[in-house]
C-alpha positions in Angstrom: -2.3 13.3 -6.1 -1.6 9.7 -4.4 1.8 8.6 -5.0 2.3 5.5 -7.1 -1.3 5.4 -8.3 -0.2 6.2 -12.0 1.3 2.5 -13.3 1.9 4.1 -16.7 1.3 6.8 -19.6 0.5 5.7 -22.8 1.2 8.2 -25.9 0.3 7.7 -29.5 -3.5 5.8 -29.1 -6.0 6.3 -31.5 -9.9 5.3 -30.7 -9.4 2.0 -31.3 -6.5 1.2 -28.8 -8.3 3.6 -26.0 -11.4 0.9 -26.5 -9.0 -1.8 -26.0 -7.3 -0.1 -22.8 -10.8 0.9 -21.7 -12.0 -2.8 -22.0 -8.7 -4.4 -20.6 -9.4 -2.0 -17.4 -13.0 -3.3 -17.0 -12.1 -6.8 -17.3 -9.1 -6.6 -14.7 -10.9 -4.5 -12.2 -7.3 -3.6 -11.0 -6.7 -0.8 -13.4 -8.6 2.3 -14.4 -7.7 4.7 -17.7 -7.9 8.3 -17.9 -8.3 9.8 -21.2 -5.9 13.1 -21.4 -7.1 14.1 -25.0 -10.5 14.3 -23.7 -9.7 16.3 -20.7 -7.5 18.5 -22.7 -10.4 18.9 -25.4 -12.6 20.0 -22.3 -10.2 22.5 -21.3 -9.6 23.8 -24.5 -13.2 24.2 -25.1 -13.9 26.0 -22.0 -15.6 29.3 -21.4 -12.2 30.5 -19.5 -10.1 29.2 -22.1 -11.7 30.8 -24.7 -12.3 34.1 -23.3 -8.4 34.2 -22.8 -7.7 32.9 -26.6 -10.0 36.0 -27.8 -7.8 38.4 -25.5 -5.1 36.9 -27.2 -5.8 37.2 -30.3 -6.8 41.0 -29.7 -3.7 41.9 -28.2 -1.8 40.1 -30.9 -3.5 42.0 -33.8 -2.9 45.2 -32.2 0.8 44.4 -31.3 0.1 45.2 -27.9 2.6 43.4 -25.6 -0.3 42.1 -23.1 -0.8 38.8 -25.4 2.4 37.5 -23.9 0.7 38.0 -20.4 -2.6 36.6 -21.8 -0.6 33.4 -23.3 1.2 33.0 -19.9 -2.4 32.9 -18.2 -3.7 30.6 -20.8 -0.6 28.3 -20.1 -1.4 28.3 -16.3 -5.1 27.9 -16.7 -4.2 24.6 -18.9 -1.8 23.1 -16.5 -3.9 23.5 -13.6 -7.2 22.4 -15.2 -5.5 19.4 -16.3 -3.7 18.3 -13.1 -6.8 19.1 -11.1 -9.1 16.9 -13.2 -6.3 14.1 -13.1 -6.4 14.0 -9.7 -10.2 14.1 -9.3 -10.6 11.1 -11.4 -7.8 8.7 -9.7 -9.6 6.0 -8.3 -8.7 5.1 -4.5 -8.3 1.1 -5.1 -7.0 0.7 -8.3 -4.0 1.6 -10.4 -4.7 4.3 -13.0 -3.7 4.3 -16.8 -2.8 7.6 -18.4 -3.7 7.8 -22.0 -3.3 10.5 -24.1 -1.2 13.5 -24.8 0.5 15.7 -21.9 2.0 18.5 -23.6 1.4 22.0 -24.1 -1.3 22.9 -26.8 0.9 25.1 -28.4 4.4 23.2 -28.0 5.1 19.5 -27.5 8.4 19.8 -25.9 6.6 21.6 -22.7 4.8 18.5 -20.9 3.3 18.2 -17.7 5.4 15.6 -15.6 2.7 13.5 -13.8 4.2 11.1 -11.0 4.1 8.1 -13.4 6.0 4.8 -12.8 6.4 4.2 -16.3 6.2 5.6 -20.0 5.6 4.4 -23.2 4.6 5.4 -26.8 2.9 2.9 -29.0 4.9 1.5 -31.9 2.9 2.1 -34.8 3.2 2.4 -38.7 3.6 6.6 -39.1 3.5 6.2 -42.5 0.3 4.6 -42.4 -1.2 7.1 -39.7 0.0 9.7 -41.9 -2.6 8.6 -44.6 -5.2 7.6 -42.4 -4.9 10.9 -40.8 -5.3 12.9 -44.3 -7.8 10.4 -45.4 -9.8 11.6 -42.1 -9.3 15.1 -42.5 -10.4 15.1 -46.5 -13.6 13.3 -45.3 -14.7 15.5 -42.6 -13.5 18.6 -44.7 -14.7 18.1 -47.9 -16.7 21.4 -48.2 -14.2 23.8 -46.9 -11.6 22.2 -49.1 -14.0 22.8 -52.3 -14.3 26.3 -51.0 -10.5 27.1 -50.4 -11.3 27.5 -46.8 -9.1 24.8 -45.3 -5.3 24.9 -44.7 -3.7 22.6 -47.4 -0.7 21.6 -45.4 -3.2 19.6 -43.6 -3.3 17.2 -46.2 0.4 17.3 -47.1 1.7 14.0 -46.7 5.4 14.9 -46.1 4.7 17.9 -43.7 2.3 15.6 -41.6 4.8 12.8 -41.6 7.4 15.0 -40.5 5.3 16.3 -37.9 4.0 13.2 -36.6 8.1 11.9 -36.5 8.6 15.3 -34.5 6.1 14.3 -31.9 7.7 10.9 -31.5 11.1 12.2 -31.3 9.7 14.9 -28.5 8.5 12.1 -26.4 11.3 9.3 -27.0 13.4 12.4 -25.7 11.6 12.4 -22.5 12.0 8.8 -21.8 8.8 7.2 -23.3 9.8 3.4 -24.4 8.3 2.2 -27.8 6.0 -0.7 -27.2 3.2 -2.8 -29.0 0.2 -2.0 -27.4 -0.6 -6.0 -27.0 2.6 -6.4 -25.2 2.0 -3.9 -22.9 -1.5 -5.4 -21.9 0.1 -8.6 -21.5 2.7 -7.3 -18.9 0.0 -5.3 -17.1 -2.3 -8.6 -17.1 0.5 -10.5 -15.8 1.6 -7.8 -13.2 -1.5 -7.8 -11.6 -1.4 -11.5 -10.8 2.3 -11.7 -10.0 3.2 -10.9 -6.5 6.7 -9.9 -5.6 7.7 -11.7 -2.3 9.2 -9.4 0.5 8.8 -5.6 0.6 11.2 -4.7 -2.4 13.6 -5.7 -5.3 17.3 -5.6 -5.2 19.6 -2.8 -7.3 23.2 -2.6 -7.8 25.4 0.6 -8.5 28.7 2.1 -8.1 27.4 5.4 -6.1 26.5 5.6 -2.4 23.2 6.6 -1.0 22.0 6.8 2.0 18.8 4.3 3.7 15.7 5.9 3.3 16.7 8.4 0.5 15.9 8.2 -3.1 17.2 6.7 -6.5 16.3 8.6 -9.4 16.3 7.2 -12.9 19.3 9.0 -14.7 18.0 9.1 -18.4 17.1 5.3 -18.4 14.9 3.0 -16.5 15.6 1.7 -13.1 15.9 -2.2 -13.0 15.1 -4.2 -9.9 15.8 -8.0 -9.2 14.1 -10.6 -7.0 17.8 -12.0 -6.6 20.5 -9.7 -5.2 23.2 -11.8 -7.3 21.1 -11.1 -10.7 21.3 -7.1 -9.4 25.1 -7.8 -9.2 25.3 -9.2 -12.7 23.5 -6.2 -14.1 25.8 -3.7 -12.9 28.9 -5.2 -15.1 29.0 -4.9 -19.0 28.5 -8.3 -19.9 27.0 -9.7 -23.3 23.7 -11.9 -23.2 23.4 -11.6 -19.2 20.4 -13.6 -19.7 22.3 -16.8 -20.1 25.0 -16.3 -17.5 23.0 -17.9 -15.0 21.0 -21.1 -14.1 18.2 -20.7 -11.5 17.3 -22.9 -8.6 13.3 -23.1 -8.7 11.1 -23.3 -5.7 10.8 -22.3 -2.0 9.5 -18.6 -1.3 11.5 -17.2 -4.4 13.4 -18.6 -7.2 17.6 -18.2 -6.6 20.6 -18.1 -8.9 22.0 -21.6 -8.6 25.2 -21.3 -10.6 26.8 -18.2 -12.7 28.2 -19.4 -16.3 30.6 -16.8 -16.8 34.0 -17.3 -19.0 37.1 -17.4 -16.9 38.7 -15.0 -18.6 36.0 -12.4 -17.6 36.0 -13.1 -13.8 38.5 -10.5 -13.3 35.8 -8.0 -14.1 33.8 -8.9 -10.9 37.2 -7.9 -8.7 35.5 -4.5 -7.7 33.3 -3.0 -5.2 29.4 -2.3 -5.5 26.7 -1.3 -3.4 23.7 -3.2 -3.3 20.3 -1.6 -2.3 17.1 -3.2 -1.3 14.6 -0.8 -2.8 10.8 -0.3 -2.7 9.0 -2.2 -5.0 5.5 -0.4 -5.8 6.9 1.4 -9.0 8.0 -1.5 -10.8 6.3 -4.1 -13.4 7.7 -6.9 -15.3 10.2 -6.0 -18.2 8.2 -8.7 -20.3 5.3 -11.0 -19.7 5.7 -13.9 -17.6 9.2 -12.4 -16.1 9.3 -12.9 -12.6 12.8 -12.1 -12.1 13.4 -8.3 -13.7 11.4 -5.3 -13.3 12.0 -1.9 -13.9 10.2 1.8 -13.4 11.0 5.1 -14.6 10.1 6.8 -11.1 12.2 7.4 -8.3 12.5 4.2 -5.3 12.9 4.6 -1.9 16.1 2.6 -0.4 15.0 0.1 2.5 18.3 -1.3 3.0 22.0 -1.7 1.4 25.3 -3.2 1.8 28.5 -2.4 0.5 30.3 -5.1 -1.3 34.4 -4.3 -1.5 34.6 -7.4 -3.9 31.8 -8.7 -5.9 34.1 -11.7 -7.2 35.0 -12.7 -3.6 30.9 -12.3 -2.5 29.9 -14.6 -5.4 32.7 -17.1 -4.2 31.2 -17.2 -1.0 27.7 -17.4 -2.2 29.2 -20.5 -4.3 27.5 -19.3 -7.5 30.9 -19.4 -9.0 33.5 -21.5 -8.8 
């Protein structure tokens, strides 16, 4: 699977959401979508999986420990099949949007970690989703319900709502950020038109890394900036950072003209930092029309670096603070 081809993974999308995403991809001509739910359904209904499932049930009912090995084989078959299907569907000249669940058919905590740049879970009204799901269960299974052959827990609001909340919790713990679909599509639409000048973005950290190595996200996103000054300010614990600077517009790129930091807080800047110029391929804007700050949940490659012994002195030399 070609690196950096999957721009994002979206979970929590219903059929209407998927149609919006598919229509967006067709109009943009820059993105392509892959429906993981559809692929999972194909795998679980395949002849091989049905054969393994029958074996599993037979061993389980007879208390034969071979059911454990069979379950491992089911998991292996599912993992390998899904990875191959996704890899075969990735377009050569487009960025891919994965849509749907990537977790195990039995355990939501076990997931296939595709090489994804950004991970999102759609921000929705969970109570309304639960109500609609129960309504759909009733409409589709009315005869089974009437004959007492349908599991009543699928009609229990509290149980189904708790199940949905646990689903969301499992994904957010894995680094998925909540977002409205419209906002995400607006960001992707802006991203396809917006060109980042140069080969990379700027990132400032306390830790030292070697040029050519990778910086990995540590339980949070990596933020990159078009101006190194902004990356330095991001590395300090200032409130309302977006109000601390004025930009000089024009030229090849926008630059910080002046920093408006309270004089009582300037001493905080008298510390060292490492500033890195990192590859830009994995990044998308943090919001629509934002050309300064980008984020990714994937590892980034270091193209260049500089050690700054005293950030305050560096900013004084750049004449962005008095």
